[in-house]
PDB file of N, H, CA, C and O in Angstrom:
ATOM      1  N   MET A   1      19.543  45.258  53.263  1.00  0.00           N
ATOM      2  CA  MET A   1      19.407  46.548  52.747  1.00  0.00           C
ATOM      3  C   MET A   1      18.942  47.674  53.548  1.00  0.00           C
ATOM      4  O   MET A   1      17.856  47.599  54.122  1.00  0.00           O
ATOM      5  N   ASP A   2      19.569  48.558  53.621  1.00  0.00           N
ATOM      6  H   ASP A   2      20.452  48.618  53.155  1.00  0.00           H
ATOM      7  CA  ASP A   2      18.896  49.542  54.564  1.00  0.00           C
ATOM      8  C   ASP A   2      18.012  50.364  54.243  1.00  0.00           C
ATOM      9  O   ASP A   2      17.688  50.392  53.056  1.00  0.00           O
ATOM     10  N   ASP A   3      17.333  51.306  55.224  1.00  0.00           N
ATOM     11  H   ASP A   3      17.595  51.284  56.189  1.00  0.00           H
ATOM     12  CA  ASP A   3      15.977  51.688  54.670  1.00  0.00           C
ATOM     13  C   ASP A   3      16.379  53.014  53.581  1.00  0.00           C
ATOM     14  O   ASP A   3      15.754  53.365  52.580  1.00  0.00           O
ATOM     15  N   ALA A   4      17.597  53.577  54.137  1.00  0.00           N
ATOM     16  H   ALA A   4      18.104  53.292  54.950  1.00  0.00           H
ATOM     17  CA  ALA A   4      17.844  54.554  52.920  1.00  0.00           C
ATOM     18  C   ALA A   4      17.583  54.105  51.441  1.00  0.00           C
ATOM     19  O   ALA A   4      16.776  54.601  50.655  1.00  0.00           O
ATOM     20  N   MET A   5      18.525  52.959  51.212  1.00  0.00           N
ATOM     21  H   MET A   5      19.181  52.556  51.850  1.00  0.00           H
ATOM     22  CA  MET A   5      18.254  52.530  50.153  1.00  0.00           C
ATOM     23  C   MET A   5      17.066  52.003  49.529  1.00  0.00           C
ATOM     24  O   MET A   5      16.694  52.113  48.361  1.00  0.00           O
ATOM     25  N   VAL A   6      16.502  51.374  50.571  1.00  0.00           N
ATOM     26  H   VAL A   6      16.804  51.285  51.520  1.00  0.00           H
ATOM     27  CA  VAL A   6      14.958  50.997  50.116  1.00  0.00           C
ATOM     28  C   VAL A   6      14.227  52.312  49.653  1.00  0.00           C
ATOM     29  O   VAL A   6      13.244  52.118  48.938  1.00  0.00           O
ATOM     30  N   GLU A   7      14.549  53.628  49.945  1.00  0.00           N
ATOM     31  H   GLU A   7      15.347  53.785  50.526  1.00  0.00           H
ATOM     32  CA  GLU A   7      13.557  54.656  49.637  1.00  0.00           C
ATOM     33  C   GLU A   7      14.346  54.872  48.564  1.00  0.00           C
ATOM     34  O   GLU A   7      13.563  54.863  47.614  1.00  0.00           O
ATOM     35  N   VAL A   8      15.460  55.064  48.148  1.00  0.00           N
ATOM     36  H   VAL A   8      16.096  55.072  48.919  1.00  0.00           H
ATOM     37  CA  VAL A   8      16.217  55.660  46.600  1.00  0.00           C
ATOM     38  C   VAL A   8      15.648  54.819  45.751  1.00  0.00           C
ATOM     39  O   VAL A   8      15.108  55.356  44.783  1.00  0.00           O
ATOM     40  N   LEU A   9      15.582  53.103  45.846  1.00  0.00           N
ATOM     41  H   LEU A   9      16.020  52.667  46.632  1.00  0.00           H
ATOM     42  CA  LEU A   9      14.918  51.998  44.898  1.00  0.00           C
ATOM     43  C   LEU A   9      13.324  52.411  45.219  1.00  0.00           C
ATOM     44  O   LEU A   9      12.853  51.994  44.161  1.00  0.00           O
ATOM     45  N   ARG A  10      12.459  52.810  45.766  1.00  0.00           N
ATOM     46  H   ARG A  10      12.841  53.149  46.625  1.00  0.00           H
ATOM     47  CA  ARG A  10      10.932  52.894  45.898  1.00  0.00           C
ATOM     48  C   ARG A  10      10.804  54.404  44.800  1.00  0.00           C
ATOM     49  O   ARG A  10       9.792  54.713  44.171  1.00  0.00           O
ATOM     50  N   ARG A  11      11.958  55.075  44.807  1.00  0.00           N
ATOM     51  H   ARG A  11      12.780  54.824  45.318  1.00  0.00           H
ATOM     52  CA  ARG A  11      11.959  56.399  43.909  1.00  0.00           C
ATOM     53  C   ARG A  11      12.210  56.060  42.357  1.00  0.00           C
ATOM     54  O   ARG A  11      12.318  56.852  41.420  1.00  0.00           O
ATOM     55  N   LYS A  12      12.256  55.029  42.354  1.00  0.00           N
ATOM     56  H   LYS A  12      12.168  54.386  43.115  1.00  0.00           H
ATOM     57  CA  LYS A  12      12.960  54.632  40.852  1.00  0.00           C
ATOM     58  C   LYS A  12      11.763  54.352  39.920  1.00  0.00           C
ATOM     59  O   LYS A  12      10.657  54.153  40.423  1.00  0.00           O
ATOM     60  N   GLU A  13      11.921  54.331  38.708  1.00  0.00           N
ATOM     61  H   GLU A  13      12.819  54.493  38.299  1.00  0.00           H
ATOM     62  CA  GLU A  13      11.220  53.964  37.648  1.00  0.00           C
ATOM     63  C   GLU A  13      11.050  52.184  37.703  1.00  0.00           C
ATOM     64  O   GLU A  13      11.974  51.631  38.299  1.00  0.00           O
ATOM     65  N   PRO A  14      10.218  51.478  37.272  1.00  0.00           N
ATOM     66  CA  PRO A  14      10.283  49.953  37.093  1.00  0.00           C
ATOM     67  C   PRO A  14      11.186  49.884  36.316  1.00  0.00           C
ATOM     68  O   PRO A  14      12.173  49.301  36.765  1.00  0.00           O
ATOM     69  N   TRP A  15      11.281  50.346  35.037  1.00  0.00           N
ATOM     70  H   TRP A  15      10.479  50.819  34.672  1.00  0.00           H
ATOM     71  CA  TRP A  15      12.675  49.894  34.546  1.00  0.00           C
ATOM     72  C   TRP A  15      13.939  50.215  34.523  1.00  0.00           C
ATOM     73  O   TRP A  15      14.894  49.739  33.909  1.00  0.00           O
ATOM     74  N   GLU A  16      13.818  51.229  35.394  1.00  0.00           N
ATOM     75  H   GLU A  16      13.042  51.615  35.893  1.00  0.00           H
ATOM     76  CA  GLU A  16      15.210  51.640  36.349  1.00  0.00           C
ATOM     77  C   GLU A  16      15.655  50.332  37.260  1.00  0.00           C
ATOM     78  O   GLU A  16      16.763  49.802  37.350  1.00  0.00           O
ATOM     79  N   ARG A  17      14.354  49.983  37.929  1.00  0.00           N
ATOM     80  H   ARG A  17      13.454  50.413  37.856  1.00  0.00           H
ATOM     81  CA  ARG A  17      14.996  48.740  38.664  1.00  0.00           C
ATOM     82  C   ARG A  17      15.254  47.653  38.260  1.00  0.00           C
ATOM     83  O   ARG A  17      16.120  46.987  38.827  1.00  0.00           O
ATOM     84  N   ILE A  18      14.520  47.137  37.082  1.00  0.00           N
ATOM     85  H   ILE A  18      13.816  47.678  36.621  1.00  0.00           H
ATOM     86  CA  ILE A  18      14.993  46.020  36.218  1.00  0.00           C
ATOM     87  C   ILE A  18      16.290  46.190  35.679  1.00  0.00           C
ATOM     88  O   ILE A  18      17.058  45.230  35.626  1.00  0.00           O
ATOM     89  N   ALA A  19      16.697  47.602  35.168  1.00  0.00           N
ATOM     90  H   ALA A  19      16.073  48.382  35.211  1.00  0.00           H
ATOM     91  CA  ALA A  19      17.840  47.823  34.679  1.00  0.00           C
ATOM     92  C   ALA A  19      18.972  47.148  35.993  1.00  0.00           C
ATOM     93  O   ALA A  19      19.598  46.103  36.168  1.00  0.00           O
ATOM     94  N   ILE A  20      18.832  48.035  36.490  1.00  0.00           N
ATOM     95  H   ILE A  20      18.324  48.884  36.347  1.00  0.00           H
ATOM     96  CA  ILE A  20      19.803  47.605  38.111  1.00  0.00           C
ATOM     97  C   ILE A  20      20.107  46.587  38.475  1.00  0.00           C
ATOM     98  O   ILE A  20      21.287  46.388  38.766  1.00  0.00           O
ATOM     99  N   GLY A  21      19.006  45.427  38.606  1.00  0.00           N
ATOM    100  H   GLY A  21      18.048  45.589  38.369  1.00  0.00           H
ATOM    101  CA  GLY A  21      19.122  43.962  38.964  1.00  0.00           C
ATOM    102  C   GLY A  21      19.784  43.462  37.670  1.00  0.00           C
ATOM    103  O   GLY A  21      20.860  42.912  37.903  1.00  0.00           O
ATOM    104  N   PHE A  22      19.402  43.502  36.221  1.00  0.00           N
ATOM    105  H   PHE A  22      18.527  43.948  36.032  1.00  0.00           H
ATOM    106  CA  PHE A  22      20.265  43.105  35.389  1.00  0.00           C
ATOM    107  C   PHE A  22      21.722  43.150  35.489  1.00  0.00           C
ATOM    108  O   PHE A  22      22.515  42.219  35.342  1.00  0.00           O
ATOM    109  N   ASP A  23      21.994  44.609  35.813  1.00  0.00           N
ATOM    110  H   ASP A  23      21.350  45.365  35.932  1.00  0.00           H
ATOM    111  CA  ASP A  23      23.457  44.876  35.768  1.00  0.00           C
ATOM    112  C   ASP A  23      23.833  44.249  36.812  1.00  0.00           C
ATOM    113  O   ASP A  23      25.019  44.033  36.563  1.00  0.00           O
ATOM    114  N   MET A  24      23.630  43.834  37.764  1.00  0.00           N
ATOM    115  H   MET A  24      22.667  44.009  37.967  1.00  0.00           H
ATOM    116  CA  MET A  24      24.065  43.226  39.268  1.00  0.00           C
ATOM    117  C   MET A  24      24.248  41.772  38.686  1.00  0.00           C
ATOM    118  O   MET A  24      25.266  41.175  39.034  1.00  0.00           O
ATOM    119  N   TRP A  25      23.525  41.257  37.990  1.00  0.00           N
ATOM    120  H   TRP A  25      22.698  41.743  37.708  1.00  0.00           H
ATOM    121  CA  TRP A  25      22.963  39.896  37.478  1.00  0.00           C
ATOM    122  C   TRP A  25      24.537  39.621  36.564  1.00  0.00           C
ATOM    123  O   TRP A  25      25.277  38.646  36.690  1.00  0.00           O
ATOM    124  N   SER A  26      24.709  40.684  35.744  1.00  0.00           N
ATOM    125  H   SER A  26      24.107  41.477  35.642  1.00  0.00           H
ATOM    126  CA  SER A  26      25.621  40.492  34.824  1.00  0.00           C
ATOM    127  C   SER A  26      27.263  40.880  35.557  1.00  0.00           C
ATOM    128  O   SER A  26      28.353  40.601  35.055  1.00  0.00           O
ATOM    129  N   SER A  27      27.038  41.512  36.720  1.00  0.00           N
ATOM    130  H   SER A  27      26.153  41.739  37.127  1.00  0.00           H
ATOM    131  CA  SER A  27      28.581  41.704  36.969  1.00  0.00           C
ATOM    132  C   SER A  27      29.190  40.443  37.718  1.00  0.00           C
ATOM    133  O   SER A  27      30.349  40.030  37.763  1.00  0.00           O
ATOM    134  N   ALA A  28      27.867  39.915  38.361  1.00  0.00           N
ATOM    135  H   ALA A  28      26.926  40.251  38.324  1.00  0.00           H
ATOM    136  CA  ALA A  28      28.008  38.783  39.030  1.00  0.00           C
ATOM    137  C   ALA A  28      28.781  37.582  38.314  1.00  0.00           C
ATOM    138  O   ALA A  28      29.812  36.962  38.575  1.00  0.00           O
ATOM    139  N   TRP A  29      27.692  37.521  37.148  1.00  0.00           N
ATOM    140  H   TRP A  29      26.855  38.025  36.935  1.00  0.00           H
ATOM    141  CA  TRP A  29      28.182  36.190  36.068  1.00  0.00           C
ATOM    142  C   TRP A  29      29.772  36.867  35.362  1.00  0.00           C
ATOM    143  O   TRP A  29      30.446  35.889  35.034  1.00  0.00           O
ATOM    144  N   ASP A  30      30.301  37.780  35.143  1.00  0.00           N
ATOM    145  H   ASP A  30      29.754  38.574  35.409  1.00  0.00           H
ATOM    146  CA  ASP A  30      31.377  38.302  35.088  1.00  0.00           C
ATOM    147  C   ASP A  30      32.867  37.893  35.847  1.00  0.00           C
ATOM    148  O   ASP A  30      33.980  37.558  35.441  1.00  0.00           O
ATOM    149  N   MET A  31      32.228  38.117  37.189  1.00  0.00           N
ATOM    150  H   MET A  31      31.324  38.388  37.519  1.00  0.00           H
ATOM    151  CA  MET A  31      33.001  38.154  38.120  1.00  0.00           C
ATOM    152  C   MET A  31      33.420  36.548  38.405  1.00  0.00           C
ATOM    153  O   MET A  31      34.586  36.296  38.710  1.00  0.00           O
ATOM    154  N   LEU A  32      32.425  35.476  38.292  1.00  0.00           N
ATOM    155  H   LEU A  32      31.478  35.681  38.044  1.00  0.00           H
ATOM    156  CA  LEU A  32      32.252  34.520  38.665  1.00  0.00           C
ATOM    157  C   LEU A  32      33.343  33.886  37.191  1.00  0.00           C
ATOM    158  O   LEU A  32      34.315  33.189  37.481  1.00  0.00           O
ATOM    159  N   ALA A  33      33.144  34.109  36.164  1.00  0.00           N
ATOM    160  H   ALA A  33      32.355  34.676  35.928  1.00  0.00           H
ATOM    161  CA  ALA A  33      33.571  33.427  35.095  1.00  0.00           C
ATOM    162  C   ALA A  33      35.198  33.958  34.879  1.00  0.00           C
ATOM    163  O   ALA A  33      35.988  33.270  34.233  1.00  0.00           O
ATOM    164  N   SER A  34      35.524  35.040  35.392  1.00  0.00           N
ATOM    165  H   SER A  34      34.881  35.599  35.917  1.00  0.00           H
ATOM    166  CA  SER A  34      37.089  35.380  35.894  1.00  0.00           C
ATOM    167  C   SER A  34      37.350  34.705  36.527  1.00  0.00           C
ATOM    168  O   SER A  34      38.188  33.904  36.114  1.00  0.00           O
ATOM    169  N   LEU A  35      36.755  34.503  38.204  1.00  0.00           N
ATOM    170  H   LEU A  35      36.074  35.154  38.540  1.00  0.00           H
ATOM    171  CA  LEU A  35      37.507  33.574  39.223  1.00  0.00           C
ATOM    172  C   LEU A  35      37.781  32.150  38.225  1.00  0.00           C
ATOM    173  O   LEU A  35      38.906  31.783  37.884  1.00  0.00           O
ATOM    174  N   LEU A  36      36.566  31.493  37.870  1.00  0.00           N
ATOM    175  H   LEU A  36      35.652  31.791  38.147  1.00  0.00           H
ATOM    176  CA  LEU A  36      36.643  30.235  37.508  1.00  0.00           C
ATOM    177  C   LEU A  36      37.652  29.934  36.115  1.00  0.00           C
ATOM    178  O   LEU A  36      38.006  28.832  35.696  1.00  0.00           O
ATOM    179  N   SER A  37      37.986  31.295  35.556  1.00  0.00           N
ATOM    180  H   SER A  37      37.698  32.191  35.896  1.00  0.00           H
ATOM    181  CA  SER A  37      39.156  31.072  34.051  1.00  0.00           C
ATOM    182  C   SER A  37      40.489  31.014  34.899  1.00  0.00           C
ATOM    183  O   SER A  37      41.437  30.312  34.545  1.00  0.00           O
ATOM    184  N   GLY A  38      40.504  31.768  36.001  1.00  0.00           N
ATOM    185  H   GLY A  38      39.734  32.338  36.288  1.00  0.00           H
ATOM    186  CA  GLY A  38      41.633  31.628  37.084  1.00  0.00           C
ATOM    187  C   GLY A  38      41.896  30.465  37.585  1.00  0.00           C
ATOM    188  O   GLY A  38      43.010  29.944  37.624  1.00  0.00           O
ATOM    189  N   LEU A  39      40.871  30.008  37.993  1.00  0.00           N
ATOM    190  H   LEU A  39      39.966  30.431  37.961  1.00  0.00           H
ATOM    191  CA  LEU A  39      40.864  28.696  39.300  1.00  0.00           C
ATOM    192  C   LEU A  39      41.306  27.339  37.742  1.00  0.00           C
ATOM    193  O   LEU A  39      42.130  26.443  37.919  1.00  0.00           O
ATOM    194  N   HIS A  40      40.681  27.497  36.623  1.00  0.00           N
ATOM    195  H   HIS A  40      40.011  28.225  36.480  1.00  0.00           H
ATOM    196  CA  HIS A  40      40.834  26.202  35.802  1.00  0.00           C
ATOM    197  C   HIS A  40      41.509  26.763  34.781  1.00  0.00           C
ATOM    198  O   HIS A  40      40.881  26.560  33.742  1.00  0.00           O
ATOM    199  N   PRO A  41      42.506  27.379  34.594  1.00  0.00           N
ATOM    200  CA  PRO A  41      43.209  27.705  33.128  1.00  0.00           C
ATOM    201  C   PRO A  41      43.211  26.697  32.185  1.00  0.00           C
ATOM    202  O   PRO A  41      43.570  27.118  31.085  1.00  0.00           O
ATOM    203  N   GLU A  42      42.912  25.389  32.212  1.00  0.00           N
ATOM    204  H   GLU A  42      42.620  25.047  33.106  1.00  0.00           H
ATOM    205  CA  GLU A  42      42.813  24.281  31.204  1.00  0.00           C
ATOM    206  C   GLU A  42      41.516  24.394  30.806  1.00  0.00           C
ATOM    207  O   GLU A  42      41.449  24.132  29.605  1.00  0.00           O
ATOM    208  N   TRP A  43      40.359  24.691  31.315  1.00  0.00           N
ATOM    209  H   TRP A  43      40.413  24.904  32.290  1.00  0.00           H
ATOM    210  CA  TRP A  43      39.203  24.943  30.976  1.00  0.00           C
ATOM    211  C   TRP A  43      39.055  25.606  29.763  1.00  0.00           C
ATOM    212  O   TRP A  43      39.715  26.633  29.609  1.00  0.00           O
ATOM    213  N   SER A  44      38.137  25.133  28.647  1.00  0.00           N
ATOM    214  H   SER A  44      37.601  24.299  28.772  1.00  0.00           H
ATOM    215  CA  SER A  44      37.579  25.948  27.612  1.00  0.00           C
ATOM    216  C   SER A  44      36.592  26.986  27.925  1.00  0.00           C
ATOM    217  O   SER A  44      35.631  26.846  28.682  1.00  0.00           O
ATOM    218  N   GLU A  45      36.966  28.199  27.175  1.00  0.00           N
ATOM    219  H   GLU A  45      37.747  28.313  26.560  1.00  0.00           H
ATOM    220  CA  GLU A  45      35.583  29.203  27.482  1.00  0.00           C
ATOM    221  C   GLU A  45      34.035  28.576  27.375  1.00  0.00           C
ATOM    222  O   GLU A  45      33.064  29.175  27.836  1.00  0.00           O
ATOM    223  N   GLU A  46      33.954  27.393  26.759  1.00  0.00           N
ATOM    224  H   GLU A  46      34.743  26.905  26.385  1.00  0.00           H
ATOM    225  CA  GLU A  46      32.537  26.436  27.069  1.00  0.00           C
ATOM    226  C   GLU A  46      32.415  26.348  28.312  1.00  0.00           C
ATOM    227  O   GLU A  46      31.506  26.881  28.949  1.00  0.00           O
ATOM    228  N   GLN A  47      33.381  25.618  28.818  1.00  0.00           N
ATOM    229  H   GLN A  47      34.119  25.185  28.301  1.00  0.00           H
ATOM    230  CA  GLN A  47      33.274  24.780  29.934  1.00  0.00           C
ATOM    231  C   GLN A  47      33.173  26.014  31.251  1.00  0.00           C
ATOM    232  O   GLN A  47      32.677  25.800  32.357  1.00  0.00           O
ATOM    233  N   VAL A  48      33.609  26.951  30.916  1.00  0.00           N
ATOM    234  H   VAL A  48      34.012  27.125  30.017  1.00  0.00           H
ATOM    235  CA  VAL A  48      33.647  28.061  31.932  1.00  0.00           C
ATOM    236  C   VAL A  48      32.006  28.403  32.076  1.00  0.00           C
ATOM    237  O   VAL A  48      31.340  28.344  33.110  1.00  0.00           O
ATOM    238  N   ARG A  49      31.605  28.738  30.875  1.00  0.00           N
ATOM    239  H   ARG A  49      32.146  28.786  30.035  1.00  0.00           H
ATOM    240  CA  ARG A  49      30.313  29.294  30.552  1.00  0.00           C
ATOM    241  C   ARG A  49      29.328  28.503  31.185  1.00  0.00           C
ATOM    242  O   ARG A  49      28.392  29.008  31.805  1.00  0.00           O
ATOM    243  N   ARG A  50      29.559  26.810  31.008  1.00  0.00           N
ATOM    244  H   ARG A  50      30.319  26.399  30.505  1.00  0.00           H
ATOM    245  CA  ARG A  50      28.399  25.938  31.712  1.00  0.00           C
ATOM    246  C   ARG A  50      28.580  26.169  32.871  1.00  0.00           C
ATOM    247  O   ARG A  50      27.655  26.471  33.625  1.00  0.00           O
ATOM    248  N   GLU A  51      29.932  26.062  33.275  1.00  0.00           N
ATOM    249  H   GLU A  51      30.683  25.816  32.662  1.00  0.00           H
ATOM    250  CA  GLU A  51      29.648  25.796  34.949  1.00  0.00           C
ATOM    251  C   GLU A  51      29.433  27.357  35.531  1.00  0.00           C
ATOM    252  O   GLU A  51      28.986  27.243  36.673  1.00  0.00           O
ATOM    253  N   VAL A  52      29.564  28.584  35.221  1.00  0.00           N
ATOM    254  H   VAL A  52      29.926  28.677  34.294  1.00  0.00           H
ATOM    255  CA  VAL A  52      28.863  29.828  35.384  1.00  0.00           C
ATOM    256  C   VAL A  52      27.399  29.699  35.555  1.00  0.00           C
ATOM    257  O   VAL A  52      26.745  30.081  36.525  1.00  0.00           O
ATOM    258  N   ALA A  53      26.942  29.074  34.420  1.00  0.00           N
ATOM    259  H   ALA A  53      27.473  28.763  33.632  1.00  0.00           H
ATOM    260  CA  ALA A  53      25.460  29.214  34.265  1.00  0.00           C
ATOM    261  C   ALA A  53      24.854  27.896  35.120  1.00  0.00           C
ATOM    262  O   ALA A  53      23.648  27.657  35.189  1.00  0.00           O
ATOM    263  N   ARG A  54      25.910  27.076  35.763  1.00  0.00           N
ATOM    264  H   ARG A  54      26.889  27.270  35.706  1.00  0.00           H
ATOM    265  CA  ARG A  54      25.008  25.883  36.736  1.00  0.00           C
ATOM    266  C   ARG A  54      25.145  26.449  37.993  1.00  0.00           C
ATOM    267  O   ARG A  54      24.178  26.378  38.752  1.00  0.00           O
ATOM    268  N   ARG A  55      26.356  27.101  38.429  1.00  0.00           N
ATOM    269  H   ARG A  55      27.141  27.158  37.813  1.00  0.00           H
ATOM    270  CA  ARG A  55      25.979  27.951  39.358  1.00  0.00           C
ATOM    271  C   ARG A  55      25.011  29.409  39.680  1.00  0.00           C
ATOM    272  O   ARG A  55      24.364  29.697  40.688  1.00  0.00           O
ATOM    273  N   MET A  56      25.167  30.011  38.659  1.00  0.00           N
ATOM    274  H   MET A  56      25.692  29.776  37.841  1.00  0.00           H
ATOM    275  CA  MET A  56      24.224  30.951  38.867  1.00  0.00           C
ATOM    276  C   MET A  56      22.694  30.449  38.887  1.00  0.00           C
ATOM    277  O   MET A  56      21.888  31.124  39.528  1.00  0.00           O
ATOM    278  N   SER A  57      22.287  29.364  38.255  1.00  0.00           N
ATOM    279  H   SER A  57      22.942  28.815  37.734  1.00  0.00           H
ATOM    280  CA  SER A  57      20.996  28.763  37.984  1.00  0.00           C
ATOM    281  C   SER A  57      20.699  27.893  39.603  1.00  0.00           C
ATOM    282  O   SER A  57      19.554  27.493  39.815  1.00  0.00           O
ATOM    283  N   HIS A  58      21.673  27.681  40.548  1.00  0.00           N
ATOM    284  H   HIS A  58      22.603  28.006  40.376  1.00  0.00           H
ATOM    285  CA  HIS A  58      21.584  27.165  41.673  1.00  0.00           C
ATOM    286  C   HIS A  58      21.534  25.541  41.340  1.00  0.00           C
ATOM    287  O   HIS A  58      20.912  24.720  42.014  1.00  0.00           O
ATOM    288  N   GLY A  59      22.554  25.166  39.804  1.00  0.00           N
ATOM    289  H   GLY A  59      23.059  25.833  39.257  1.00  0.00           H
ATOM    290  CA  GLY A  59      22.064  23.657  39.409  1.00  0.00           C
ATOM    291  C   GLY A  59      20.798  23.279  38.457  1.00  0.00           C
ATOM    292  O   GLY A  59      20.372  22.315  37.820  1.00  0.00           O
ATOM    293  N   ALA A  60      20.498  24.480  38.718  1.00  0.00           N
ATOM    294  H   ALA A  60      20.845  25.262  39.235  1.00  0.00           H
ATOM    295  CA  ALA A  60      19.016  24.373  37.493  1.00  0.00           C
ATOM    296  C   ALA A  60      19.417  23.855  35.911  1.00  0.00           C
ATOM    297  O   ALA A  60      18.770  23.037  35.258  1.00  0.00           O
ATOM    298  N   VAL A  61      20.473  24.452  35.543  1.00  0.00           N
ATOM    299  H   VAL A  61      20.998  25.117  36.074  1.00  0.00           H
ATOM    300  CA  VAL A  61      21.029  24.278  34.375  1.00  0.00           C
ATOM    301  C   VAL A  61      21.974  23.008  33.845  1.00  0.00           C
ATOM    302  O   VAL A  61      22.421  23.007  32.698  1.00  0.00           O
TER     303      VAL A  61
END
């Protein structure tokens, strides 16, 4: 992260930074689910969700 972006984030309220982080996490989830659905069209929605959860949690789920 460059210095300009750090300064922008420092000026945000804590709730705004949390919202930005959640939006980034949600976008990553959606992109990964879309990728996995395309790579594995035979998988059910539940299988895709489980694999996304596994990958997003680094195997903790």
